[in-house]
BADOKOL-458277 format. One record per residue (C-alpha): residue number from 1; x, y, z; residue in three letters. Coordinates in nm, 3 decimals. Example, Ala and Ser with C-alpha at 12.3 -4.5 7.8 and 13.67 -1.06 7.14 Angstrom:
2
R    k       c1       c2       c3    r
R    1    1.230   -0.450    0.780  ala
R    2    1.367   -0.106    0.714  ser
//
This chain:
45
R    k       c1       c2       c3    r
R    1    4.189    9.705   11.617  unk
R    2    3.945    9.615   11.890  unk
R    3    3.990    9.755   12.235  unk
R    4    3.937    9.547   12.546  unk
R    5    3.596    9.706   12.597  unk
R    6    3.479    9.577   12.257  unk
R    7    3.554    9.209   12.321  unk
R    8    3.256    8.993   12.414  unk
R    9    3.244    8.859   12.770  unk
R   10    3.130    8.512   12.663  unk
R   11    3.165    8.305   12.351  unk
R   12    2.890    8.058   12.268  unk
R   13    3.005    7.762   12.060  unk
R   14    2.816    7.480   11.898  unk
R   15    2.921    7.131   12.008  unk
R   16    3.104    7.084   11.678  unk
R   17    3.306    7.403   11.746  unk
R   18    3.433    7.294   12.090  unk
R   19    3.806    7.216   12.108  unk
R   20    3.897    6.848   12.113  unk
R   21    4.261    6.902   12.215  unk
R   22    4.457    7.158   12.417  unk
R   23    4.820    7.268   12.416  unk
R   24    4.998    7.372   12.736  unk
R   25    5.204    7.670   12.619  unk
R   26    5.341    7.736   12.968  unk
R   27    5.522    7.400   12.973  unk
R   28    5.736    7.508   12.675  unk
R   29    5.812    7.864   12.790  unk
R   30    6.174    7.944   12.875  unk
R   31    6.078    8.221   13.118  unk
R   32    5.771    8.100   13.299  unk
R   33    5.529    8.357   13.445  unk
R   34    5.467    8.379   13.817  unk
R   35    5.236    8.110   13.955  unk
R   36    4.865    8.181   13.956  unk
R   37    4.741    8.304   14.292  unk
R   38    4.406    8.248   14.456  unk
R   39    4.283    8.589   14.579  unk
R   40    4.122    8.421   14.880  unk
R   41    4.457    8.292   15.006  unk
R   42    4.685    8.591   14.941  unk
R   43    4.588    8.776   15.259  unk
R   44    4.506    9.097   15.072  unk
R   45    4.164    9.209   15.186  unk
//
């Protein structure tokens, strides 16, 4: 099993490998996660 340190930072895909459709998993979740926060607007500096 790969650890987080072994995963590449970027993935380079050919144009033919790019996704043509996306699925919004969050829309179908029963227990939705907390909303995404912008670190610039949270007031934590």
